[in-house]
N, C-alpha and C positions, 0 to 999 in steps of 0.2 A: 129615261132617261125621258126627262119632260124640258121646254123651256119656263122661263119666268123672267120678267122683266122687274129689275132695280131701280126705284128715283131715288138715287142716295146725294146729299147737298152738299155740295164741293163751295171752298172758299176760307178765308181769315174773316178775324175781327171788319176789315173793310168791308166788308157784306162775299155776296156769292149767290149760288143758285143751284137748281138740282139738276143731275144730269140723267138721261136712263140709259143701263148696261143692259143689255138682253143676257144670259146665261142656262147654261144646264142645269138642272136641279136632278137628287135621286134623294131615294127615300132613307130618311132618317137625318136628312141637313136639318142645320139651324140656321141662322139669319147671318150669324159670323162666318159660317163655313163659304155661301155666299157670299160674303164680302170679300171675305178672303182670295177665292178665286177668283173676283172682279180687280182683284188689287193686285196677281199674278200673271191673269191673261189678257186686262185691257188697261188699268190704271195704276200702274205700278207705284205714282206718287200717291197715292190716296191714304190719307193719314186715319188709322183708326186705335185706338188705347185698348189692351187687353192684354191676359195674362195667363190665367190660369185652364180657361175654357169647362170649367165645370161648375160653375155657379157661386163660388166662393171668395174671390177676390173683388168683385163689384166692380172692375176695368174697364168693361165693356160699354155700361149703362149709355144707352140710348131713346131715340123714341122711333118709335117702330108704326106704322100708319098713325102717329099722334095718339100714342100712345109709353108713358115711359116703361123702357124692359130692360131685361139684360139678353144681348143680341144670343150668346152662349147657350140662352135657356129659353129661347124662343122659336118652337120646332117652324119650320112651313109650313108642315101639313095642318098648320094652328091660322096658316092667313089665304085668304083668296088673293090664288095665282094666277086667276083670268084675269085681275087685273094688276097695273105696277105695283110693286111696296117699298111707299115711303121708307125713306131713314133718313135721319136728319139728326146734329148735335139733343143735347139736355137746352130748355130755354130757361132754365132759371140762373144760369153760366155765362161768363164772356165766351165766343168763339174765338178759340188759335187757328185750328183750322180743319176745315172737312167735318168729322167726325167727332174732332176731340176740344173740350171745352175748358177751362181753369175751374178748378177745382178748390183753387188754393183757400179763396177764400174761409171755407168750412174748417180749414185748419186752423187757421185766424182765431176761430170761434172758439174752437174746442180748448182754446189756451185761458180764453176770458170764465171758463165754469171753474167755480172753487172745489181745488183737489178734496181728495179722499183725505177725510183724517180721523182716525180711528181712537173710539175711548179706550181708557185704562184696561190694559188685561184685568180681568178680575177672576183667574184662578190663579194656586199657587206655585200653577210650573207656569207664569208668562203667559198663557194665553186666556182663549175667550170661551166663554160660551156663550152657544147661540141655537137657539127652538130650529130645526128642521124647517117647518114650513118659510119662515124669515127668508132663511137662504136660496128657497127654491122661489120664492117670491118675485128675484131678481134676475134668476137667472135667465130668463127670454130676453129679454135686453141685450145679454153677452153676445146674442146671436147676428147683433149687426157686423153687415162685412162693408157698411160705411160705402156702397157705389151710390148714393144719394141718389137713389130715384125717388123719397119722400120728401127731400128738397123740392126738386124737379117740378114733382106733382103738384108742389104746394100753392095754393092763391097767389099766397102774399109777399112770396120769395118771385115765384113768376108772373102775376101777374101785375102788381103791385107794386115789387121792389124794391119790399122794405128789408135789404141785408141789414142796414144799419141799426136797425131798433128789431128784429126780430131773427132768434134762431135756427128757427124750424124746427118739424117733426125730428130730423136726427137726435138733435143734439135737446132736444127733450128728452126722448130716450134714455141719454146719454147724463142726463140730473135726474131723473127717477131712477136708473141703477144705484146714483147714489146717493138720492135722497131717502129710497126708502132702505139702502143696506143698514143693516140690525147693529154696527157697529160705528156707523159716520153720525159725526158730530154737528157737524158745522150746516149752519140755516143761509142755504140761499131762496128763501123766497122773496128778502126783498128786492134781486138781482132777477129772480121768474118775472116781477110784476112790475119791475122798471128796466130793467135794461133790455132783456129779454125777450120781453115781449108775450108772454104767455095768454095776455089778455084777447091777440086779435085773432085767433085760431078759432075759427067759429063753427069744430067738431064735424065736416064735411066726412070725415075718414078717407080722402081718398089718399092719403096717406097710406092708412092702414091695407087699403084694398091692392095698392102696386109692390110689397113689401115683399121681395123674392124669399123673405126667411118667415113670413105669416106672422111677423112680431107684431101685437095689439097694440098698437102702438097710439088709438089715440083712446082706448077703454083704459088700458092699463097704464099708459105711463102720463099723455098728457091731461086727462079726465083729473086723476090722483095730485094732479101739483097744480090745477084751476084749485081742486077742494082744498088744498093747502096755504094757497095765496091768500084764498078769502076768510078760511079759519085761522088764520096769522094775521091778516092786515086789515081788514074791513070788518069782523063780528065784531059788534058789540060789546060784549060781554069781556072778547078777549080785550078789547082797545081800552075800556075802563080798566081791566088787571094790570093793562101794560100800566097805564098813568097812576097807577098808586106805587108800582114797583121803582117808578125813576124817580 
């Protein structure tokens, strides 16, 4: 056993600050273990959101030493314990209390994305025939646990606060899962360009780097969506053909 100091942000939407807590740590512990230990022994009123402690629910998202992480998947032996370990709530969303933020904006965003609408069945038995590689293309996107770490690290939301104009990486992944589905019939390119702000993304790949499910957000979701928008809305030949059709 050894001792480590954790500098935890305490406060509400009205304000707050960091408080230091020294606690015993042992081999195999993760950040969430330390937070729970501090909560049990020193700060019974410390607010922290968590659920599965297995990296699958996305509840315990926070910033550890300034990096968006799942606390339950961040091992203490991966951190420099000779100096205080800072733990603070995600910065892209409003603070509620201590390490808990209000992420409800994300669920409102999801409601604004056109839902899946399949084409008519093409087989006599009322089912569809699709190629396996088309199905596999969207399987990666289904791994998302909605931890919203990609939203937190995105500079458009975190620094520029453009929540009213930009849906963020998580929902570009969701949109890509719909757009690339071999049965879907809905065209979402207009909304992606005008309402959802896909053009704001400058492809820094910071969202891909923090994804605990290792989804290739930028290359496999955002860039293909950008290409669809350009092809359908800005390609000169496509625009000319659209004029003749109307």
